[in-house]
C-alpha positions, -999 to +999 in steps of 0.1 A: +210-119-119+239-134-100+241-128-063+268-106-050+268-124-016+290-152-006+273-186-008+270-190+030+255-155+033+231-162+005+220-194+022+213-175+055+193-149+036+172-176+019+166-194+052+155-161+068+131-153+039+117-189+039+110-188+076+073-191+087+074-155+098+075-144+062+048-168+050+018-147+060-015-155+041-030-123+026-063-116+011-063-109-027-057-072-036-090-056-047-085-028-072-122-017-070-120-009-033-090+013-039-106+030-068-138+037-048-117+050-018-099+074-041-131+086-057-147+090-023-118+110-010-117+133-040-155+138-038-153+144+000-125+169-003-143+187-031-174+191-009-153+203+019-136+229-004-170+241-016-182+244+020-152+263+031-154+286+000-191+293+008-181+303+044-154+326+033-174+342+004-206+346+024 
């Protein structure tokens, strides 16, 4: 896709994006941690809902 910027503006954008500020090393994304967190949240909220229902219906 061709850039819609003028060449000098595109050069400034590329310099900004290539600066050391934007070269942060990150850990690899772990899908299993996200999946476990979602399952844990659903399980925890389910238990909370059952507890609150027991309080209301008792």
